LUMKOL-454559 format. One line per 10 residues: number of its first residue (from 1); their letters; for each residue x, y, z of N, C-alpha, C. Coordinates in steps of 0.001 Angstrom, whole numbers, plus 500000, padded with zeros to 6 digits. Example, Ala and Ser with C-alpha at 12.3 -4.5 7.8 and 13.67 -1.06 7.14 Angstrom:
! LUMKOL-454559
1 = as = 513190 494310 507800 512300 495500 507800 513200 496700 507800 | 512850 497750 507080 513670 498940 507140 512900 500030 507870 $
***
This chain:
! LUMKOL-454559
1 = mghtiagpgd = 171713 873864 586105 170826 872576 586058 171737 871364 586221 | 173118 871502 586470 173928 870293 586665 174748 869985 585257 | 174403 870607 584269 175160 870148 583010 176550 870876 582955 | 177310 870391 582099 178650 870919 582030 178869 871593 580618 | 179478 872897 580732 179703 873677 579538 180833 873127 578746 | 180783 872822 577541 181771 872178 576699 182948 873313 576612 | 184167 872906 576560 185280 873825 576702 185556 873691 575065 | 186647 874717 574764 187290 874738 573435 187872 873391 573021 | 187454 872898 571853 187914 871597 571525 187155 870489 571724 | 186081 870655 572895 185318 869554 573333 184120 869449 572309 $
11 = eadlcvlntc = 183586 868115 572137 182320 867950 571486 181236 868018 572200 | 180219 868929 571975 179125 869226 572677 178013 868245 572304 | 177004 868079 573274 175871 867220 572862 174730 868161 572488 | 174786 869519 572874 173731 870434 572518 174428 871781 572404 | 174072 872575 571390 174514 873933 571196 173359 874764 570931 | 173367 875971 571815 172363 876910 571767 173036 878323 571106 | 172352 878835 570018 172749 880019 569569 171765 881071 569590 | 172194 882223 570200 171310 883343 570197 171572 884342 569040 | 170586 884417 568276 171022 885227 566947 170502 886660 566845 | 171102 887293 565766 170832 888693 565641 170332 889037 564159 $
21 = tvtatasgks = 169531 889937 563882 169169 890230 562564 169008 891674 562542 | 169779 892561 563213 169573 893916 563232 170063 894551 561871 | 170915 893922 561165 171520 894195 559858 171713 893052 559007 | 171902 893241 557761 172066 892014 556773 173322 891363 557245 | 174300 892142 557600 175515 891495 558149 175463 890520 559220 | 174469 891102 560237 174239 890242 561514 173500 888903 561071 | 172620 889065 560129 171931 887844 559648 172875 886812 558967 | 173798 887462 558158 174820 886521 557514 175596 885870 558493 | 176264 886640 559554 177016 886062 560558 176342 885015 561425 | 174988 885218 561654 174185 884228 562229 174092 882878 561616 $
31 = rhairqlrrd = 173940 882981 560235 173854 881734 559415 175175 881079 559470 | 176253 881878 559314 177669 881345 559371 177897 880538 560637 | 177526 881161 561775 177646 880517 563129 176876 879250 563264 | 175777 879094 562608 174834 877895 562562 175654 876704 561857 | 176202 877169 560677 176846 876112 559923 178113 875816 560636 | 178847 876679 561277 180059 876328 561906 179741 875490 563185 | 178840 875650 563872 178409 874784 564915 178184 873420 564358 | 177505 873323 563227 177190 871932 562608 178383 871284 562288 | 179264 871893 561626 180598 871348 561135 181395 870939 562415 | 181564 871737 563538 182260 871443 564688 181688 870385 565643 $
41 = hpgativvtg = 180414 870296 565675 179768 869336 566437 178705 868460 565791 | 178968 867622 564768 178147 866910 563927 177260 866101 564647 | 177417 865577 565764 176470 864859 566466 175523 865619 567455 | 175695 866907 567579 174878 867659 568566 173714 868167 568149 | 172718 868488 568951 171451 869171 568619 171766 870710 568619 | 171417 871221 567496 171573 872657 567346 170219 873470 567501 | 170278 874275 568552 169097 875022 568716 169221 876551 568599 | 168445 877230 567935 168658 878628 567481 167386 879290 567995 | 167770 880549 568774 166843 881537 569220 167321 882861 568789 | 166451 883914 569210 167004 885199 568954 166201 885717 567700 $
51 = cygeleadav = 166513 886986 567356 165835 887617 566261 165851 887200 564855 | 167065 886524 564434 167213 885834 563184 166226 884758 563211 | 166388 883846 564026 165555 882717 564179 164233 883055 564216 | 163715 884122 564788 162358 884600 564836 161841 884949 563358 | 162672 885651 562753 162263 886089 561402 162297 885159 560206 | 163371 884372 560336 163890 883553 559257 163958 882077 559648 | 162891 881612 560211 163037 880257 560850 163354 879218 559769 | 162687 879212 558435 163280 878318 557397 164529 878267 556933 | 165184 879745 556949 166509 879714 556663 167324 879174 557644 | 166990 879255 558947 167787 878873 560065 167753 877288 559929 $
61 = reagadlvvg = 166661 876820 559651 166747 875221 559673 167449 874861 558461 | 167463 875475 557249 168265 874922 556147 169794 875259 556478 | 170228 875957 557360 171528 876231 557738 171983 875114 558633 | 171166 874364 559300 171501 873378 560190 170767 873178 561581 | 169886 874081 561739 169378 874058 563054 168322 872883 563233 | 168279 872261 564382 167371 871168 564646 166112 871572 565150 | 166177 872913 566012 164999 873413 566720 165184 874882 566801 | 164064 875592 566449 164153 877059 566491 163198 877442 567708 | 163585 878298 568530 162710 878805 569738 162616 880252 569526 | 161342 880873 569475 161023 882170 569205 161499 883092 570399 $
71 = nmdkdrladi = 161509 884331 570299 161905 885217 571289 160772 885139 572485 | 159591 885177 572140 158701 884940 573250 158755 883718 574138 | 159442 882701 573556 159636 881488 574345 161136 881301 574732 | 161949 882372 574568 163413 882045 574773 163644 881856 576250 | 162840 882575 577108 163165 882388 578614 162539 881080 579209 | 161866 880361 578348 161528 879047 578726 162277 877883 578114 | 163468 878307 577504 164364 877377 576704 164604 876095 577371 | 164931 876219 578609 165482 874978 579447 164186 874043 579486 | 163035 874469 579703 161862 873769 579986 161560 873089 578662 | 161553 873855 577418 161221 873458 576171 162191 872146 575826 $
81 = ledrgllagg = 163535 872417 576042 164477 871350 575741 164245 870012 576603 | 163775 870217 577760 163528 869198 578701 162259 868490 578205 | 161161 869196 577697 160108 868401 577199 160346 867770 576049 | 161365 868007 575280 161702 867336 574068 162689 866171 574401 | 162904 865935 575546 163976 864984 575811 165434 865311 575625 | 165714 866646 575576 167028 867135 575175 167899 867483 576402 | 167184 867645 577614 167828 867978 578777 167210 867279 580105 | 167732 866884 580926 167310 866324 582130 167285 867226 583357 | 166273 867422 584069 166148 868335 585312 165173 869504 584821 | 164737 870213 585871 163814 871375 585837 164518 872496 585436 $
91 = gspagedgvp = 163809 873414 584603 164394 874733 584268 163799 875706 585038 | 164297 877024 584893 163800 878050 585658 162688 878881 584915 | 161469 879140 585621 160340 879842 584854 160814 881264 584609 | 160173 881902 583601 160342 883181 583266 159649 884030 584204 | 160046 885245 584392 159468 886214 585273 158143 886675 584829 | 157493 887397 585477 156159 887956 585231 156296 888785 583887 | 155234 888812 583143 155100 889537 581907 156256 889096 580852 | 156727 887711 580928 157483 887342 579893 158860 887891 579862 | 159372 888567 580813 160689 889026 580959 161423 888166 581808 | 162704 887780 581483 163354 886917 582274 163567 887132 583762 $
101 = atpaatgrtr = 163430 886133 584636 163458 886173 585974 164818 886300 586704 | 165897 886021 585900 167243 885950 586304 167924 886848 585397 | 169094 887445 585976 169852 888437 585157 170458 887754 584042 | 170968 888571 583123 171597 888060 581952 173128 887697 582431 | 173968 887298 581509 175215 886854 581730 175863 887858 582775 | 176511 887382 583885 177326 888259 584724 178485 887730 584984 | 179543 888624 585194 180936 888164 585545 180990 888506 587039 | 182182 888706 587497 182442 888932 589005 182134 890453 589096 | 182290 891288 588036 182210 892680 588366 180768 893413 587967 | 180328 893247 586743 179091 893899 586376 178064 892669 585873 $
111 = afikvqdgcd = 176946 893148 586306 175816 892334 585789 174868 893066 584863 | 174287 892469 583760 173330 893099 582983 172037 892575 583313 | 171034 893439 583696 169707 892929 584015 168764 893652 583103 | 168085 892555 582460 167065 892983 581354 165834 893209 582006 | 165407 894488 582003 164093 894892 582760 163137 895246 581892 | 163449 895263 580445 162094 895419 579428 162526 894813 578098 | 161582 894336 577591 161755 893791 576286 160666 894423 575233 | 160893 894263 573958 160001 894758 572837 160036 896258 572704 | 159468 896623 571552 159616 897876 571229 158510 898472 570367 | 157916 899676 570828 156713 900250 570118 157122 901287 569269 $
121 = nrctfcvvti = 158344 901630 569002 158885 902633 568051 158621 902149 566602 | 158590 903019 565613 158447 902571 564190 159472 903254 563487 | 160812 903129 563761 161865 903686 563040 161880 902807 561515 | 162038 903510 560535 161633 902986 559162 162825 902011 558884 | 163866 901993 559576 164964 901069 559060 164969 899827 559862 | 164268 899644 560914 164514 898717 562030 163323 897492 562028 | 163923 896284 562224 163104 895132 562277 162751 894766 563832 | 163337 895462 564689 163246 895018 566105 161723 894835 566411 | 161020 895775 566076 159431 895814 566403 158854 894482 565912 | 159327 894211 564823 158752 892903 564172 159300 891689 564925 $
131 = argpgrsrpe = 160474 891634 565246 161152 890564 565883 160883 890423 567375 | 160721 891460 567994 160478 891322 569436 159172 891550 569944 | 158241 892222 569107 156914 892298 569656 156815 893796 570529 | 155689 893898 570960 155262 895231 571690 156232 895220 573067 | 156375 896518 573666 157015 896587 574758 156435 896052 576014 | 157208 895427 576746 156711 894697 578120 157784 894817 579102 | 157456 895118 580395 158213 895478 581425 158302 894491 582546 | 159409 894378 583256 159586 893325 584377 159160 894044 585638 | 158381 893363 586556 158038 894217 587681 158970 894772 588436 | 158891 896033 589124 159784 896705 590000 160369 895919 590922 $
141 = devirtidel = 159404 895227 591788 159858 894526 592969 160796 893375 592532 | 160498 892680 591413 161502 891630 590948 162852 892121 590603 | 162947 893176 590114 164171 893843 589661 165038 894180 591074 | 164251 894769 591975 164775 894999 593218 165487 893809 594030 | 164635 892733 593986 165036 891516 594442 166301 890946 593897 | 166456 890891 592517 167520 890613 591825 168724 891382 592007 | 168508 892660 592241 169830 893502 592497 170263 893037 593873 | 169370 893003 594898 169745 892628 596304 170568 891276 596171 | 170026 890246 595409 170792 889055 595432 172242 889343 594749 | 172266 890047 593705 173588 890272 593141 174540 891069 593986 $
151 = taegtkevvl = 173921 891948 594760 174918 892707 595727 175369 891818 596702 | 174426 890889 597300 174832 889923 598289 175946 888964 597665 | 176056 888896 596529 176981 887781 595873 178323 888757 595631 | 178306 889924 595831 179468 890823 595599 179564 891602 594374 | 178468 891654 593455 178433 892271 592214 178559 893900 592526 | 179417 894631 591861 179661 895918 592255 178926 896836 591334 | 178504 896355 590065 177852 897375 589141 176795 896503 588461 | 175649 897274 588217 174611 896623 587469 174144 897562 586366 | 173990 896988 585197 173504 897716 583920 172040 897430 583654 | 171147 898395 583715 169740 898027 583337 169763 898073 581848 $
161 = sgvhlgsygh = 169315 897179 581346 169033 897067 579852 167721 896645 579405 | 167454 896895 577999 166188 896521 577533 166283 896908 575947 | 165222 896342 575183 165163 896773 573808 164845 898200 573744 | 163998 898601 574539 163493 900040 574638 163388 900437 576039 | 164539 900608 576594 164629 900651 578007 163693 901979 578592 | 163893 903137 577801 163224 904174 578227 161689 904135 578171 | 161199 903085 577709 159567 902933 577807 159326 902015 578949 | 160151 901798 579838 159879 900821 580948 158727 901459 581628 | 157603 900434 581962 156458 900862 582731 155357 901396 581778 | 155759 901742 580443 154678 902291 579693 153556 901252 579393 $
171 = drgdrhglvr = 154002 899987 579324 152889 898976 578939 151936 898792 580093 | 152391 899348 581297 151411 899290 582491 150646 900784 582662 | 151012 901641 581816 150300 902984 581867 151187 903997 582665 | 152489 903604 583033 153240 904378 584013 154185 905184 582930 | 153976 906431 582740 154931 907074 581778 156167 907570 582321 | 156291 907387 583620 157563 907697 584281 158200 906486 585002 | 158081 905214 584382 158400 904047 585034 159929 903917 585207 | 160685 904308 584318 162209 904209 584470 162662 905059 585527 | 162135 906321 585664 162551 907175 586774 162167 906568 587940 | 161078 905941 588208 160570 905362 589454 161364 904300 589830 $
181 = lvhrilaetr = 161839 903586 588716 162652 902230 589029 164127 902671 589520 | 164731 903610 588842 165934 904110 589078 166050 904567 590655 | 164915 905417 590812 164735 906116 592287 164646 904919 593263 | 163921 904002 593065 163870 902756 593945 165209 902047 594150 | 165834 901798 593004 167040 901111 593224 168135 901826 594084 | 168151 903165 593801 169044 903971 594662 168838 904199 596030 | 167388 904157 596426 166969 904466 597707 166881 903050 598514 | 166581 901891 597764 166164 900796 598565 167336 899580 598564 | 168439 899743 597665 169462 898809 597594 170741 899393 597937 | 171762 898530 598252 173051 898923 598599 173973 898894 597414 $
191 = lprlrlssle = 173550 898598 596285 174278 898483 595009 175253 899632 594964 | 176574 899349 594663 177572 900490 594717 177484 901338 593312 | 177152 900657 592295 177205 901484 590998 175994 900983 590154 | 175382 901941 589535 174078 901612 588562 174476 902379 587294 | 174295 901578 586277 174579 902128 584897 173310 901910 584102 | 172956 902859 583094 171886 902642 582229 172464 902341 580979 | 171791 901454 580165 172139 901204 578807 171435 902248 577873 | 171242 901870 576644 170851 902754 575627 169554 903344 575959 | 169414 904743 575835 168005 905272 575923 167671 906080 574575 | 166514 906061 574121 165954 906967 573076 165879 908349 573682 $
201 = pwdlepelle = 166478 909318 572900 166564 910672 573294 165068 911131 573771 | 163982 910889 573148 162783 911412 573579 162284 910730 575001 | 162931 909757 575511 162582 909127 576788 163385 909673 577871 | 164365 910554 577714 165162 911051 578691 164502 912375 579423 | 163980 911938 580597 163215 913013 581262 164023 913795 582276 | 163618 915038 582425 164417 915974 583320 164542 915246 584869 | 163457 914572 585244 163554 913826 586491 164674 912824 586575 | 164875 912171 585380 165852 911263 585511 167364 911950 585430 | 167456 912954 584809 168719 913641 584769 169031 914054 586305 | 167979 914399 587040 168168 914880 588314 168864 913885 589307 $
211 = lfanprllph = 168592 912594 588889 169002 911410 589801 170546 911309 589656 | 171185 911846 588693 172608 911862 588446 173236 912512 589577 | 172604 913238 590329 173197 913959 591494 173676 912762 592477 | 173102 911557 592480 173545 910591 593307 174785 909978 592660 | 175899 909885 593421 177183 909335 592793 177096 907896 592372 | 176115 907156 592839 175957 905665 592627 175403 905584 591089 | 174624 906450 590597 174213 906396 589141 175305 907069 588379 | 175885 906218 587526 177155 906616 586858 176892 907509 585724 | 177755 908418 585487 177586 909509 584549 177824 909242 583064 | 176981 908215 582539 177173 907703 581161 175818 907614 580545 $
221 = lhlplqsgcd = 175580 908155 579380 174366 907836 578745 174620 907645 577324 | 173889 906522 576773 174052 906388 575324 172806 906782 574702 | 172860 907853 573956 171539 908302 573255 171778 908234 571720 | 171097 907353 571185 171279 907159 569691 170542 908318 569019 | 171460 909003 568201 171100 910189 567302 170661 909482 565949 | 171618 908787 565279 171483 908122 564056 171943 909098 562839 | 171691 910348 562894 171870 911294 561839 171905 912738 562498 | 172929 913573 561971 172897 914889 562276 172293 915834 561226 | 171447 915196 560541 170655 915940 559354 169083 915798 559552 | 168448 916912 559756 167070 916696 560165 166310 916025 558949 $
231 = atlgrmgrht = 166722 916294 557730 166044 915684 556540 166148 914234 556805 | 167366 913691 557085 167508 912165 557265 166708 911611 558399 | 166795 912407 559573 166068 912020 560653 164520 911760 560374 | 164044 912668 559519 162595 912606 559179 162295 911371 558522 | 163101 910926 557506 162904 909869 556764 163103 908603 557537 | 163869 908592 558657 164338 907457 559466 163088 907286 560346 | 162150 908418 560634 161036 908197 561608 161464 908412 563019 | 162662 909068 563315 163114 909421 564518 162322 910565 565102 | 162031 910473 566253 161145 911491 566960 161901 912512 567609 | 162863 913140 566940 163751 914274 567369 164112 915004 566174 $
241 = tvarfgalld = 164858 916159 566427 165556 916974 565474 166958 917329 566074 | 167663 917832 565373 169066 918285 565868 169063 919197 566929 | 168130 920294 566793 168044 921324 567865 167481 920573 569201 | 166498 919715 569081 166097 919171 570337 167099 918215 570930 | 167840 917509 570121 168748 916547 570650 169894 917586 571326 | 170299 918565 570597 171427 919385 571265 171035 919956 572450 | 169699 920340 572657 169279 920804 574015 169284 919831 575050 | 169123 918572 574634 169138 917381 575507 170707 917226 575907 | 171521 917200 575009 172896 917063 575360 173344 918137 576392 | 172890 919399 576214 173132 920431 577159 172798 920086 578516 $
251 = aaraahpdma = 171479 919687 578644 170860 919240 579863 171577 918182 580454 | 171971 917104 579829 172661 915922 580374 174030 916375 580811 | 174744 917245 580072 176095 917549 580537 175989 918530 581789 | 174884 919338 581869 174687 920017 582972 174313 919348 584309 | 173795 918250 583998 173461 917310 585318 174677 916696 585899 | 175746 916497 585236 176923 915914 585960 178116 916429 584936 | 179122 917108 585591 180269 917705 584906 181085 916672 584050 | 181095 915306 584630 181876 914313 583925 181033 913485 582869 | 179737 913913 582591 179037 913107 581860 179555 912676 580355 | 179670 911404 580169 179955 910864 578923 178675 910518 578038 $
261 = vttdvmvgfp = 178584 911237 577035 177405 910880 576018 177957 910229 574776 | 177453 908932 574630 178001 908151 573493 176728 908062 572473 | 176917 907701 571139 175740 907796 570317 176022 906719 569245 | 174845 906310 568500 174824 905483 567203 174693 906573 566111 | 175398 906285 565176 175312 906994 563704 175133 906217 562622 | 174228 906362 561825 174016 905581 560480 174466 906404 559339 | 175144 905738 558311 175441 906697 557100 174989 905714 556029 | 174491 906422 554963 174134 905816 553635 172697 905542 553697 | 171913 906172 554606 170443 905915 554521 169857 906457 553342 | 168758 905695 552725 168302 906097 551510 167874 907518 551456 $
271 = getdedfets = 168293 908223 550439 167964 909633 550102 169019 910482 550695 | 169981 909992 551426 171103 910727 552161 172044 911249 550874 | 172014 912638 550708 172823 913215 549663 174147 913529 550142 | 175161 913970 549393 176420 914344 549836 176364 915475 550865 | 175486 916322 550612 175259 917575 551352 174569 917157 552716 | 173767 916184 552651 173178 915646 553998 174207 915033 554826 | 175107 914280 554207 176115 913619 554939 177071 914656 555495 | 177422 915699 554724 178319 916743 555356 177748 917365 556443 | 176409 917621 556257 175692 918344 557581 175770 917463 558774 | 175489 916129 558572 175599 915431 559747 176827 915169 560312 $
281 = lrtieamgfa = 177864 915125 559481 179339 915046 559953 179556 916303 560835 | 179178 917538 560246 179490 918743 560978 178819 918807 562323 | 177491 918357 562169 176752 918518 563497 177268 917484 564540 | 177613 916322 564228 178068 915294 565276 179451 915655 565733 | 180326 916267 564934 181522 916959 565493 181405 917946 566469 | 180340 918946 566295 180089 919944 567118 179349 919504 568296 | 178725 918570 568492 178116 917869 569584 179148 917250 570583 | 180294 916903 570056 181277 916410 570812 181105 915058 571831 | 180573 914136 571191 180282 912939 571720 181557 912247 572264 | 181437 911465 573341 182489 910660 573824 182893 909517 572972 $
291 = rlhvfrfspr = 181987 908998 572279 182313 907767 571571 181153 907731 570406 | 181469 907288 569167 180413 906946 568237 180494 905521 567760 | 179289 905036 567743 179039 903619 567013 178529 903788 565640 | 179362 903575 564636 178948 903899 563332 178529 902613 562503 | 177441 902888 561904 176702 901795 561131 176578 902206 559627 | 176716 901341 558681 176200 901654 557314 174762 901050 557283 | 174020 901862 556559 172488 901445 556261 172500 899998 555671 | 171553 899163 556279 171428 897907 555790 169871 897675 555494 | 169602 897346 554205 168004 897293 554061 167658 895941 554693 | 166453 896033 555357 165855 894885 555956 164429 894625 555490 $
301 = agtlaatmph = 164264 893470 555001 162851 893170 554397 161693 893346 555328 | 160654 893997 555027 159650 894342 555967 159692 895546 556431 | 160781 896340 556190 160939 897849 556671 160570 898741 555663 | 160123 899849 555943 159819 900903 555003 161065 901415 554286 | 162160 901497 554959 163476 902095 554353 163861 901109 553269 | 163624 899808 553423 163927 898985 552221 163449 899128 550847 | 162339 899928 551003 161557 900003 549685 161490 901666 549273 | 162339 902334 550043 162545 903913 549690 163315 904110 548359 | 163028 905081 547682 163931 905326 546490 165283 906046 546756 | 166053 906181 545883 167500 906585 546113 168193 906041 547121 $
311 = qvpgsvaagr = 168424 904691 547012 169216 903984 547785 170693 904289 547539 | 171548 904409 548567 172796 904958 548380 173843 903739 547980 | 174546 903996 546917 175537 902945 546574 176486 902497 547666 | 176661 901051 547622 177555 900545 548683 178919 901271 548849 | 179443 901584 547728 180778 902243 547655 180763 903678 548377 | 179700 904365 548156 179564 905741 548669 179424 905626 550060 | 178463 904704 550545 178195 904307 552042 179487 904085 552624 | 180416 903335 552055 181663 902886 552701 182600 903975 552837 | 182609 904944 551959 183501 906174 552112 182973 906975 553283 | 181555 907215 553200 181000 907937 554512 181392 907317 555739 $
321 = sarmhelgas = 181194 906041 555750 181589 905270 557034 182910 905403 557494 | 183940 905407 556562 185268 905632 556902 185539 907011 557451 | 184870 908047 556864 185060 909379 557506 184441 909553 558764 | 183165 908886 558984 182518 909082 560256 183320 908271 561330 | 183911 907195 560976 184824 906401 561830 186045 907232 562303 | 186539 908013 561404 187612 908901 561599 187381 909866 562532 | 186084 910522 562429 185666 911480 563375 185480 911009 564732 | 184989 909723 564779 184702 909071 566071 186079 909037 566817 | 186963 908404 566009 188318 908331 566799 188817 909645 567432 | 188588 910716 566588 189013 912095 566913 188406 912589 568350 $
331 = leaafqrrfl = 186983 912327 568205 186039 912765 569460 186470 911939 570496 | 186683 910597 570465 186982 909706 571398 188351 910325 572257 | 189275 910497 571575 190570 910982 571841 190454 912367 572656 | 189601 913265 572184 189375 914524 572844 188754 914477 574139 | 187720 913442 574188 187018 913184 575378 188010 912495 576524 | 188920 911732 576086 189860 911100 576873 190831 912298 577470 | 191357 913135 576611 192183 914080 576967 191714 915005 578056 | 190404 915215 578214 189785 916020 579352 190204 915601 580601 | 190401 914158 580706 190510 913607 582135 191939 913195 582456 | 193003 913541 581622 194286 913300 581972 194677 914089 583224 $
341 = grtmnvlwer = 195325 913488 584093 195847 914161 585260 194718 913965 586490 | 193530 913464 586089 192568 913297 587087 192750 912100 587867 | 192295 912075 589137 192200 910919 589875 190642 910340 589994 | 190429 909315 589429 188929 908832 589320 188870 907376 589737 | 187645 907048 590303 187402 905695 590627 187232 904653 589512 | 187983 903567 589706 187730 902584 588618 187482 901151 589086 | 186408 900574 588528 186109 899215 588842 186869 898261 587987 | 187826 897487 588635 188745 896652 587874 188034 895350 587462 | 188166 894950 586314 187532 893809 585666 188320 892645 585586 | 189478 892846 585017 190321 891597 584601 191746 892058 584316 $
351 = iqpgaagprw = 192634 891018 584333 193983 891325 583991 194269 890767 582541 | 195024 891730 581796 195276 891092 580413 196718 891201 580039 | 197261 890510 579222 198656 890643 578747 198987 891833 578022 | 200187 892240 577990 200567 893393 577186 202159 893421 577016 | 202644 894152 576035 203975 894136 575835 204964 894572 576928 | 204359 895467 577819 205092 895722 579230 204740 894900 580276 | 204112 893731 580104 203672 893035 581023 202225 893137 581452 | 201608 892163 582297 200208 892144 582674 199721 893468 583125 | 198490 893796 582759 197949 895073 583189 196499 894760 583532 | 196011 895581 584511 194671 895431 584906 193755 896457 584033 $
361 = sgltgnylrv = 192636 895966 583726 191687 896730 582794 190455 896964 583582 | 189944 898285 583647 188720 898629 584177 187963 899803 583656 | 187006 900133 584221 186149 901254 583821 185800 902325 584823 | 185990 903621 584466 185506 904661 585310 184066 904746 585275 | 183364 905580 586018 182033 905739 586015 181536 906262 584731 | 182324 907072 584115 181830 907706 582768 182490 907041 581479 | 182665 905622 581759 182961 904681 580806 184290 904876 580048 | 185336 905442 580882 186687 905232 580261 187290 904168 580617 | 187894 903410 579601 188652 902292 579715 189988 902686 580398 | 190349 902052 581413 191638 902451 582195 192623 901102 582328 $
371 = lasappgvdl = 193911 901230 582066 194791 900326 582103 195802 900714 583148 | 196148 899596 584012 197158 900034 585129 197863 898709 585590 | 199011 898965 586079 199879 897812 586751 199542 897679 588094 | 199781 896549 588754 199787 896246 590097 200827 895522 590575 | 201370 895606 591776 202476 894649 592161 201995 893317 592065 | 202884 892286 591783 202660 890755 591770 201915 890265 592949 | 200845 889591 592737 200046 888965 593829 198952 889826 594292 | 198857 891099 593867 197691 891957 594186 196600 891645 593220 | 195543 891264 593891 194276 890885 593054 193309 892085 592969 | 193217 892775 591915 192254 894037 591911 190915 893646 591349 $
381 = anrvtpavle = 190652 892378 590945 189357 891928 590441 188142 892312 591307 | 187267 892975 590611 185967 893470 591296 186204 894419 592483 | 187343 895168 592535 187558 896124 593363 187472 897557 592813 | 186978 898446 593534 186963 899983 593050 188003 900591 593802 | 188903 901348 593030 190065 902058 593632 190159 903164 592913 | 190762 904231 593525 191296 905559 592809 192402 905210 591731 | 192409 905888 590759 193473 905723 589691 193835 907095 589111 | 195128 907534 588861 195552 908691 588320 195741 908519 586776 | 194773 908978 586013 194846 908978 584541 195882 909764 584002 | 197050 909003 583279 198182 909726 582823 198359 909913 581336 $
391 = tpapgalnat = 198385 908934 580586 198646 908953 579225 197522 908211 578376 | 197502 908629 577139 196547 907959 576191 197235 906529 575823 | 196341 905516 575689 196671 904285 574983 195635 903903 573905 | 195735 902947 573091 194825 902737 572132 193477 902260 572807 | 192329 902961 572573 191183 902740 573079 191069 902787 574678 | 192043 903433 575309 192218 903382 576670 193014 904646 577302 | 193009 904502 578730 194114 905577 579244 194968 904896 580209 | 196234 905041 580121 197147 904503 581174 196984 905148 582473 | 197212 904453 583481 197014 904947 584962 197942 904435 585820 | 198090 905135 586936 198797 904573 588135 197725 904482 589244 $
401 = ipgtgs = 197946 903520 590098 197049 903214 591262 197821 903800 592567 | 197399 904947 593109 198013 905337 594337 198247 904350 595390 | 199377 904246 596005 199611 903462 597185 200129 902029 596809 | 200272 901749 595390 200769 900564 594947 202100 900629 594484 | 202572 901794 594227 203721 901997 593432 203931 901585 591947 | 202628 901434 591523 202578 901225 590086 201642 902048 589321 $
***
């Protein structure tokens, strides 16, 4: 709209903060960020949106916000600010069904396109349903047009995202909406690489797995398990069991030999005994995930889990978290070792400093972080090249790029 983004150290006229409330820690960080903005920009208008603003508007104002914009109005943010005299010029309208008409933040390499918002699940620990409202999907034709525009601008990879991505189309009575959308993207666009964000395990259809035969659909699935203990899964309100999830893992890995399956794991859920945790730990180790995202249970007001008996003491949950993190590091290293010596295509994103000099950082299709050197003056940004994966590095693999001598 012609405005200028304030740089580090600059004083801004307007600050917009998109908040989170998925855990108590996230809410605390959101409050801290509001106060920090108020201290750093005393003369600015502070506008807060996102889930914490949606659920705790009074607390947000007390922390220093001048204006709170709810999630349902987030995509009209520019127009709302203009109407209040805080911006000059016209804003961009939201897409149909209240889902943004433009992609989320994009760099030169990957773009995240939000195709769905809201959630109809009722997990007992989660406030997302309260904060985001019911599921609603962006029209297929609009998604296709956006991908065509991004491809024409040079974007190499698009990540389809949503609060409950697997329910795409359900609000319109289409129980196979995500399969249909992915099929259309692969058939009707020239996008080189398509990636899916998090999917609930019960939404992963066999027909979707079949589409991974197309090399443009990248072999990476994030399937939140949350616990490897059936008793805990039941209290969480998760619509799966360890056995069903294990069968799904087998099917996903059969769909593509390089498939990376990552997951979320929660520890310290109310009622989780020492035996339950040990069961979960053994199960997750046996499942052999490529990476774990580990969270400690955080009671959220308005959820059933916050009122459950047998809340786990914080010190116990912290110990379990440490052990699960340790397992996660071991599983990630084991997955990385499987690909040592392989030549794989890498989308190079950025150059970063290092003790041995600047190195390029990028991702394989199955979400392995790769580091490699290139001759001075060679710009790899937004290029896909083969790379030989050679040695482990912290959180990544060192590689050489054939033909560059590096």
